[in-house]
N, C-alpha and C positions, 0 to 999 in steps of 0.2 A: 730318387733323391735322397742325397745322405740326413741323418740324423744332423746335423749340424748346420745346411742353408734350411733347411725344412724351419727351426727354433732362427734362425734370421731373419729367413720373410715373414717369420711370423712378430717379433722382436720388430719388425719394421710397422707391420701391418697395424700394428697394438699404437706407434707412437704419429699413427696414421691415422688413427680415432681421436687420440690425446690430443691433438695441436689441429685439429679439424671440431672438436665441441663442442656442446652442445646450447640451445637456448633452451632457459628453465621457463621460459611464458610458452606457449602454445596455444596459447587464445589469438591469432593473427594466423589466419588460411594462407602468407605471402607467400612464395617461394626466398629464401634464404640465398642467393648469388656470390654471398663470400663464401662458402664451404667450397661453391664447387673454384672461387679462383684460390681457397687453403689445398684444395687441393692437389688440383694440376704446380700450386708451388711447392709441395710438401716432393709427389712427383718426382718435379725439377728437381729437387733435393738431390733424394735419392740418386737421384740418374748422373746429375753429374759425381753426386763422390765417387758412385762405383765408377764409372768412367773417369773418372778420375787417379786411382788407384788399381783398376786392369788394364790403363793406357803401356808398364812396360811387358803388362804378360802378353798382350797382345799373339805374338808370335806362336800362342802354347792354345791359344782358344778358338774355337769351335766357327766354322763359318757365318754363319748366321748374330754370331756375339761380335766377330770382326764388320759386320755390317754396323751394329749400330754403336760399335766403335769410333769406325768413320764418323762417323755421323756425329759421336762425340769429337774428335777430333777437327770438323767442322767448324764447328760453335762455339769451341773453346780457341779457337784461328780467328775466329772475327773479336775473341772479346781480348782479345789478347792488342790486339787491334786498335780497337776504342780504346783498352786502358792500358796503355804502351805507357803513361807515362807513371805508372805507380812502382818502384825502385823494387830488388831483390832483398830478403830478407835474409843475413847472416847469420849464420848458426854454430861458425867451425872457419877452420884455415882450408880455403876454396870448396867451401859448402854451404849454400843457399839456397833458398826456399823461396819460389816464386810466390809474393801474397796475390796474385791476383785471384786463387781457386779461398784463398779464406777469407778476401773481402766478400766476393758473392758469395759463400756460404752464409756467412752473419748477415747481409744484406735479406737472405731468404728468410734467416730467422727472426731475424728483427721486423720485415714483413709477416711472419705468419705470426708472430710473435701480437701485433696494434694490432690484427684481422680479429 
């Protein structure tokens, strides 16, 4: 692994730990299930952003990464079918951004903040 990859993975790990947070009162022995929900939400967000960014480089990736990107494509195509009413955002002449990614990332971040 390159040093940059290690640094980026460490930053992602630190962000996940910060988003999970900690409870200040340790008096109860009950397990807090919101930590598991936060962890899965953070991992989904990380997976979704990586898939979104690596999708254009799929032909240059290793076969194991291609399998992961195919899973991302299946999830993304189902989401596109579900949220097909969302308009694209025009940012220039014949240049549009699909608003689905922005909406999904925003909802997951809001969900993580609320929990």
